[in-house]
Structures are given as structure tokens and as C-alpha cells.
C-alpha positions as CSV (number, residue, x, y, z in Angstrom):
1,X,-16.9,-25.3,23.6
2,X,-17.2,-27.2,20.7
3,X,-19.1,-27.2,17.5
4,X,-18.4,-31.5,16.0
5,X,-18.6,-32.4,12.4
6,X,-20.0,-35.4,11.1
7,X,-17.8,-38.4,10.7
8,X,-19.1,-39.0,7.3
9,X,-19.3,-35.5,6.1
10,X,-16.9,-34.8,3.0
11,X,-13.6,-32.8,3.4
12,X,-12.9,-30.1,1.5
13,X,-10.7,-29.9,-1.2
14,X,-7.8,-27.9,0.5
15,X,-7.8,-30.3,3.7
16,X,-7.3,-33.0,1.6
17,X,-5.0,-32.3,0.0
18,X,-2.8,-31.1,3.3
19,X,-3.9,-34.4,4.7
20,X,-2.7,-36.3,2.2
21,X,0.6,-34.1,2.1
22,X,0.6,-34.4,6.2
23,X,0.6,-38.2,5.4
24,X,3.3,-38.6,3.0
25,X,5.9,-36.6,5.0
26,X,4.9,-39.6,8.0
27,X,3.0,-37.2,10.4
28,X,0.4,-37.8,12.6
29,X,-1.3,-34.1,12.6
30,X,-0.6,-30.7,11.0
31,X,-0.9,-27.8,13.2
32,X,-1.1,-24.3,11.7
33,X,-0.6,-21.1,13.5
34,X,0.3,-18.0,11.1
35,X,-2.4,-16.2,9.8
36,X,-1.3,-17.1,5.7
37,X,-1.8,-20.9,6.8
38,X,-4.0,-21.3,8.7
39,X,-6.5,-18.8,6.5
40,X,-5.8,-20.9,3.5
41,X,-6.5,-24.2,5.8
42,X,-9.7,-22.9,7.2
43,X,-10.7,-20.8,3.8
44,X,-11.3,-17.6,5.9
45,X,-9.5,-14.9,7.7
46,X,-10.1,-14.7,11.5
47,X,-10.5,-11.0,12.5
48,X,-8.2,-10.6,15.3
49,X,-6.0,-12.8,14.0
50,X,-4.3,-9.7,11.6
51,X,-4.4,-7.2,14.9
52,X,-4.5,-8.7,18.4
53,X,-0.9,-11.1,19.3
54,X,-2.3,-11.9,22.1
55,X,-4.8,-13.9,20.4
56,X,-4.3,-17.2,18.7
57,X,-6.0,-18.9,15.9
58,X,-4.9,-22.9,15.1
59,X,-5.8,-25.2,12.3
60,X,-5.5,-29.1,13.2
61,X,-5.7,-31.8,11.2
62,X,-5.2,-35.3,12.7
63,X,-5.2,-38.9,11.4
64,X,-7.9,-39.5,8.7
65,X,-11.1,-37.4,9.6
66,X,-9.7,-35.1,12.6
67,X,-10.0,-31.8,12.0
68,X,-10.9,-28.8,14.0
69,X,-9.9,-25.1,14.5
70,X,-9.4,-23.4,17.5
71,X,-10.3,-19.5,17.9
72,X,-11.0,-17.0,20.7
73,X,-14.1,-17.1,22.2
74,X,-15.1,-13.6,20.5
75,X,-14.8,-14.9,17.1
76,X,-16.8,-18.2,18.1
77,X,-19.5,-17.1,16.2
78,X,-17.9,-16.3,12.9
79,X,-15.8,-19.1,12.8
80,X,-18.7,-21.5,12.9
81,X,-20.3,-19.5,10.4
82,X,-17.5,-18.9,7.4
83,X,-14.4,-21.8,8.6
84,X,-14.4,-24.8,6.7
85,X,-14.0,-26.5,9.5
86,X,-17.5,-27.7,11.4
87,X,-15.6,-28.6,14.7
88,X,-14.7,-24.7,15.9
89,X,-13.3,-25.1,19.7
90,X,-13.3,-21.3,21.2
91,X,-11.3,-20.2,24.8
92,X,-11.1,-17.5,27.1
93,X,-8.1,-16.0,25.9
94,X,-8.4,-14.6,30.0
95,X,-8.7,-17.6,31.6
96,X,-7.5,-20.4,29.4
97,X,-4.2,-21.3,27.9
98,X,-5.1,-22.1,23.6
99,X,-2.1,-23.9,23.9
100,X,-4.1,-26.0,26.7
101,X,-6.9,-26.4,24.4
102,X,-4.1,-27.2,21.8
103,X,-3.6,-30.2,23.7
104,X,-6.6,-31.8,24.1
105,X,-7.5,-31.8,20.7
106,X,-4.6,-34.0,20.0
107,X,-5.0,-35.8,22.5
108,X,-8.3,-36.5,21.4
109,X,-7.2,-37.2,18.4
110,X,-5.2,-39.7,19.4
111,X,-2.5,-38.2,18.0
112,X,-0.7,-37.0,22.0
113,X,2.3,-39.0,21.1
114,X,2.7,-38.5,18.0
115,X,4.8,-37.3,15.5
116,X,3.8,-33.6,14.9
117,X,3.9,-31.4,12.1
118,X,3.7,-27.8,13.5
119,X,4.3,-23.9,12.5
120,X,8.0,-23.5,14.4
121,X,8.8,-20.8,12.7
122,X,5.9,-18.8,13.8
123,X,4.3,-20.2,17.7
124,X,4.9,-18.1,20.2
125,X,8.2,-19.7,22.8
126,X,5.4,-19.4,25.6
127,X,3.1,-22.0,23.8
128,X,5.4,-24.2,22.5
129,X,7.1,-24.8,25.8
130,X,3.3,-25.3,27.8
131,X,2.6,-27.7,24.8
132,X,5.6,-29.7,25.3
133,X,5.2,-30.0,28.5
134,X,1.1,-31.0,28.2
135,X,2.8,-33.9,25.8
136,X,5.8,-34.9,27.1
137,X,6.0,-38.3,24.5
138,X,4.7,-36.1,21.7
139,X,7.7,-35.4,18.5
140,X,7.4,-31.3,17.0
141,X,8.7,-30.7,13.6
142,X,8.5,-28.1,11.3
143,X,6.3,-28.1,8.8
144,X,7.0,-24.4,6.7
145,X,8.0,-27.0,3.4
146,X,5.1,-29.3,3.9
147,X,2.3,-26.1,3.4
148,X,4.7,-24.0,1.1
149,X,4.3,-26.8,-0.8
150,X,0.8,-27.7,-0.7
151,X,-0.2,-23.6,-1.4
152,X,2.3,-24.0,-4.1
153,X,-0.8,-26.2,-6.7
154,X,-3.5,-23.7,-6.4
155,X,-7.1,-25.5,-6.8
156,X,-9.4,-24.6,-9.6
157,X,-11.5,-22.6,-7.0
158,X,-8.2,-20.1,-6.4
159,X,-7.1,-19.8,-9.2
160,X,-10.7,-18.4,-10.4
161,X,-10.3,-16.1,-7.5
162,X,-6.3,-14.8,-8.9
163,X,-7.6,-13.9,-11.6
164,X,-10.6,-11.7,-10.5
165,X,-8.4,-9.8,-8.2
166,X,-5.7,-9.7,-10.8
167,X,-7.7,-8.5,-13.9
168,X,-9.4,-5.3,-11.0
169,X,-5.5,-4.2,-10.3
170,X,-4.4,-4.4,-14.0
171,X,-7.6,-2.5,-14.6
172,X,-7.6,-0.2,-12.1
173,X,-3.6,0.7,-12.8
174,X,-4.8,1.0,-16.7
175,X,-7.4,3.8,-15.5
176,X,-4.8,5.3,-12.8
177,X,-2.3,5.8,-15.4
178,X,-4.7,7.1,-18.4
179,X,-5.4,9.9,-15.6
180,X,-2.1,10.8,-14.8
181,X,-1.0,14.9,-15.5
182,X,2.7,16.5,-15.4
183,X,2.0,18.4,-12.5
184,X,0.3,15.7,-10.5
185,X,2.1,14.4,-7.1
186,X,2.6,10.5,-6.3
187,X,0.1,11.2,-3.7
188,X,-2.4,12.1,-6.5
189,X,-2.0,9.2,-8.4
190,X,-2.1,7.1,-5.2
191,X,-5.6,8.2,-4.0
192,X,-6.7,7.3,-7.6
193,X,-5.2,3.8,-7.4
194,X,-6.6,3.9,-3.9
195,X,-10.0,4.4,-4.9
196,X,-10.7,2.6,-7.5
197,X,-9.4,-0.5,-5.7
198,X,-11.6,-0.3,-2.9
199,X,-14.8,0.1,-4.8
200,X,-13.7,-3.2,-6.4
201,X,-14.2,-4.4,-3.6
202,X,-9.9,-4.6,-2.6
203,X,-9.6,-2.8,0.9
204,X,-6.7,-4.8,2.1
205,X,-4.3,-3.3,-0.5
206,X,-0.6,-1.9,-1.0
207,X,1.0,0.6,-3.4
208,X,3.3,2.0,-4.6
209,X,4.4,4.9,-7.2
210,X,8.0,6.1,-7.5
211,X,8.7,8.9,-10.2
212,X,12.1,10.2,-11.4
213,X,14.7,9.4,-9.1
214,X,12.2,8.0,-6.9
215,X,12.0,5.3,-9.1
216,X,14.5,4.0,-9.0
217,X,14.6,2.8,-5.2
218,X,13.5,-0.5,-5.6
219,X,10.8,-0.9,-3.1
220,X,10.3,3.2,-3.0
221,X,7.6,5.5,-1.3
222,X,5.3,7.0,-2.5
223,X,5.8,11.2,-1.6
224,X,4.5,14.5,-2.9
225,X,6.6,14.6,-5.6
226,X,5.6,16.1,-9.0
227,X,5.3,14.6,-11.7
228,X,7.6,16.2,-14.6
229,X,7.7,15.8,-18.1
230,X,10.0,13.1,-19.8
231,X,9.4,11.5,-15.7
232,X,9.9,7.5,-15.8
233,X,6.6,6.3,-13.5
234,X,6.7,2.9,-11.4
235,X,3.1,2.2,-10.5
236,X,2.6,-1.3,-8.3
237,X,-0.7,-2.3,-7.1
238,X,-0.7,-5.3,-4.2
239,X,-4.4,-5.6,-4.5
240,X,-6.7,-8.5,-2.3
241,X,-9.1,-10.2,-2.8
242,X,-11.1,-12.9,-0.7
243,X,-7.4,-13.6,1.3
244,X,-5.8,-13.8,-2.6
245,X,-3.3,-11.5,-3.5
246,X,-2.3,-9.7,-6.9
247,X,0.5,-8.3,-8.1
248,X,0.8,-6.1,-10.6
249,X,3.7,-3.4,-12.0
250,X,3.6,-0.8,-15.1
251,X,6.3,1.6,-15.6
252,X,5.4,4.7,-17.7
253,X,6.6,7.7,-19.3
254,X,5.9,11.5,-18.3
255,X,5.1,12.3,-22.5
256,X,8.0,10.5,-24.9
257,X,10.6,8.5,-23.7
258,X,14.2,9.3,-24.8
259,X,16.0,7.3,-26.8
260,X,18.0,5.9,-23.7
261,X,14.4,4.6,-21.8
262,X,13.8,2.6,-25.2
263,X,16.5,1.0,-25.7
264,X,16.7,-0.4,-21.9
265,X,12.9,-0.8,-21.9
266,X,13.3,-3.4,-24.9
267,X,16.5,-5.5,-23.4
268,X,14.1,-6.0,-20.5
269,X,10.9,-7.0,-22.8
270,X,12.5,-9.6,-24.7
271,X,14.3,-10.8,-21.5
272,X,11.4,-11.8,-20.1
273,X,9.2,-12.8,-23.7
274,X,11.8,-15.4,-24.3
275,X,11.5,-16.6,-21.0
276,X,7.7,-17.1,-21.7
277,X,8.3,-19.7,-24.2
278,X,10.1,-21.8,-21.3
279,X,6.4,-21.7,-19.2
280,X,5.5,-24.8,-19.0
281,X,4.9,-27.8,-17.0
282,X,8.3,-30.2,-16.8
283,X,10.9,-26.8,-16.3
284,X,12.4,-26.3,-13.6
285,X,12.5,-22.8,-12.5
286,X,16.2,-22.1,-12.0
287,X,16.6,-22.4,-16.1
288,X,13.7,-19.8,-17.1
289,X,16.1,-17.8,-14.6
290,X,19.4,-18.9,-15.8
291,X,17.8,-17.8,-19.5
292,X,16.5,-14.7,-18.2
293,X,19.9,-13.2,-16.8
294,X,21.8,-14.9,-20.1
295,X,20.1,-12.8,-22.0
296,X,19.9,-9.7,-19.4
297,X,23.7,-10.4,-19.6
298,X,23.9,-10.3,-23.3
299,X,22.3,-7.1,-23.9
300,X,24.4,-5.0,-21.3
301,X,21.9,-5.0,-18.0
302,X,22.7,-6.7,-15.0
303,X,19.2,-8.1,-13.2
304,X,18.8,-6.0,-10.5
305,X,16.7,-8.2,-8.0
306,X,18.1,-11.9,-7.7
307,X,14.8,-13.7,-8.7
308,X,12.7,-13.0,-12.1
309,X,9.6,-13.7,-10.1
310,X,7.7,-15.0,-7.7
311,X,4.6,-17.5,-6.5
312,X,2.0,-15.8,-5.6
313,X,-1.6,-16.7,-3.8
314,X,-2.3,-16.4,0.0
315,X,0.9,-14.2,0.4
316,X,2.8,-11.5,-2.1
317,X,5.8,-14.0,-2.0
318,X,5.8,-17.5,-2.1
319,X,7.3,-20.4,-3.2
320,X,8.0,-20.8,-6.3
321,X,10.5,-18.1,-6.3
322,X,12.2,-18.1,-9.4
323,X,15.7,-18.6,-8.9
324,X,18.7,-20.3,-9.5
325,X,18.5,-21.7,-5.8
326,X,15.4,-23.5,-6.6
327,X,15.1,-27.2,-7.1
328,X,10.7,-27.0,-7.8
329,X,9.7,-27.6,-11.7
330,X,7.1,-26.0,-12.3
331,X,3.8,-28.3,-12.7
332,X,-0.3,-27.2,-13.7
333,X,-2.0,-24.8,-11.4
334,X,1.0,-23.3,-9.9
335,X,0.6,-19.4,-9.9
336,X,3.8,-16.9,-10.3
337,X,4.4,-13.8,-11.7
338,X,7.5,-12.6,-14.1
339,X,9.0,-9.0,-13.0
340,X,11.8,-7.7,-15.2
341,X,13.3,-5.0,-13.0
342,X,16.1,-2.5,-14.0
343,X,17.2,0.4,-12.0
344,X,19.8,3.0,-12.5
345,X,20.5,4.7,-9.0
346,X,19.6,8.3,-8.9
347,X,18.0,8.8,-12.3
348,X,15.0,5.8,-12.9
349,X,13.8,2.5,-12.1
350,X,12.4,0.2,-14.9
351,X,9.9,-2.7,-13.5
352,X,6.8,-4.7,-14.7
353,X,4.9,-7.7,-13.2
354,X,2.7,-9.7,-14.6
355,X,0.7,-13.1,-13.1
356,X,0.8,-16.0,-14.4
357,X,-0.3,-19.9,-14.3
358,X,0.9,-22.9,-15.2
359,X,-1.1,-25.0,-17.7
360,X,-1.4,-28.8,-18.7
361,X,-0.1,-27.4,-22.3
362,X,2.3,-24.1,-21.3
363,X,1.2,-21.2,-19.5
364,X,-1.8,-18.8,-19.2
365,X,-1.9,-15.3,-18.3
366,X,-3.8,-14.3,-15.2
367,X,-3.0,-10.2,-15.6
368,X,-1.1,-9.2,-19.3
369,X,-4.0,-8.6,-21.3
370,X,-5.8,-5.1,-20.7
371,X,-2.4,-3.1,-19.5
372,X,-0.5,-4.4,-21.9
373,X,3.8,-2.8,-20.8
374,X,5.6,-4.4,-23.8
375,X,6.3,-0.6,-24.9
376,X,6.5,2.1,-22.2
377,X,3.3,3.6,-21.4
378,X,3.1,7.7,-22.6
379,X,1.0,9.5,-20.3
380,X,0.5,13.0,-19.3
């Protein structure tokens, strides 16, 4: 069953951007199957897409105007109500093959023998074999970079959502740190963070609370370890709102920091602040990373991570990675994080992370103005 869009209906900005990228790449159609790329294209997350691997959710853009979304029939009504696609095609998972529905759609669009950009790094092999059988004259090519590059430049609408979830996350971390007392467990702190994020409308979140030696593990687990006086405390929250993510980290100390703690922290912050002076359109992300490494090493610190930050949007880690292996140039509306991080194995960890957006004039803070981490935050 399908619900067709009038041919003169105005396309959403995201569809126009993707269609332009499709044409620039010389493709006749663009097909997404992954949760993040389908959600980006359709503007909402089909619930079972995130939980049921036996169901398929697919978006198709082809030619000048063809656009459709394919969903399992139990999700049809919600897709009709919420999707950017007005042509929604549903299939019965017990009686139909979604690859057949996809093949029929591509034939209808007149591109069944065309050059099709599709998520080969995500598509189940059985579906691909079926699609290739149905469309033997089509050419199927990877579209990972096409989607990454398109998603890297955010619309104003996307930036606004990222600001909203970023501000919520930073506020929750600030208030959570203020509630910390010596003797509380990492789990106690996590409960505060989770409760306040959910109250703010973010339900699909992740978090890390690492104290003392536990904080010296890069992606530490949250345990029942009790906070002791003098502990370095790392708190990271990865929130979500309307399918967009936040990534904010703060480092605190229970009481007063020791001199060695202050020295390490000041070196990391100095390197970060120097890198901020480079954030502007036209700047290669690799140059920002190289400057960060140079400044850290000049202070006797070897960065723990091989990147300074990463893009953020539908997923926590997107392009551009701020690292020497990327040839990406900063452009307006690129959203990303910077997260100077230094681990002292078996002792403690130092990590601050904020979200930024490149503007025509330079950059702007998405987070970093509510809970400033220029110095170690004293708590407890």
C-alpha cells in the first residue's frame, strides 16, 4: 500500500541537499537503510528500526522528484503521520520481501537499470542478493561518504535542535556536579544525571561517571565505587532530543585539587584555547589537530586520543573527525566537539568536552558557557 505525494509538493531542505549530492555524484538514485541515515532523511525514527533487525525501513530518492519511504506495515500509520515522505509504502514482514518493494520502487522511478547509491556497508546480504536478482542491469555503489558529507553541513533547524539538547545536557551536568558529596557512589551521581535528563525530555541517553582510578579508563564503566576526598571525577553525558545527540564532559575534584592535578589541567586547557583561535571557515581540521598535539607535547603531555574531536548530529561520532588523517575543511554549520583528554593509567583521568558550530565569521559555542571547565570544578 502506498500514499502518494503530489508532484508539485515542495521538498524538505534535507531532501534537496541529498538530491543535489546524488546528482553531483552521478547517481540515479540514493537508498538509505541504516537507522541514522533513514532518520536523517525521513525526519523521524521508526521505533522498530532501532529494536527489530528483522524489519526493514528504507528511504529512496531518485531522479528529479521521486521520493518514497518503505516501512513494515505495523509502522505505516506512524510513518504517514510523521515522515517527511508523503509516499509511504508498507509491506507485510511475513508475506513480502522488502527488497522486492524496493526493486518495484526503483523500477517505477525509471532507474531500475541505473547507477544506484546504496548503503552496502549496512544492507543485509540476503536483501542485496534479492535486489541484484530483481535488478540485474543496475549498478550498486557505496553511499557512505555521500551521506556523511551531506550530514556534516547542518541545516539551521538541525543546529537549533543541537543547541537545545546541548544546553540541557550542560545544565544537567552542572546541577549534578553541585549535588556531589564525598561518600556518594558513581551510581548515585548517575541517578541524578539520568533523572534530570529524562525530566528535560531526553530519554535515550548514555552516561559515564568515573572517579579516582576508575576515571583513568577512557570509556569507563559506572560502578558502586565511593567518592573519596581528593578524587578526580569525570562525568560524561551523551543525550538525545528529536534524534539529535549531545556530548558533554566535565572533570571535577572532590575538594581541592593537588598541584599536579592543576598543572595537568592547565596544560590541556591551554592547548584547547589555542585551538579555538583556529576555528573558522576554510581551516583544515587536520591543522587544528596538529596544533593541539604540538601544544600538548610542548608541555610534556602526549594526547591519549588520536583525534581532538568529532562531528555530532544524528550520531555521537560523525564527520568531521578532528584528526590528521582527514582532508576536510571547516565550513559554516559544521557542528563538532573538541575533547582534550589525558589519562594517567592507574591514577586518574582528565577530560573536558564541548560542542561547537562553525559560523561565517568563526565559531560559536553550543555548550561551554553554563558549566565552564577552564579550571577543575571543585565539588563535595
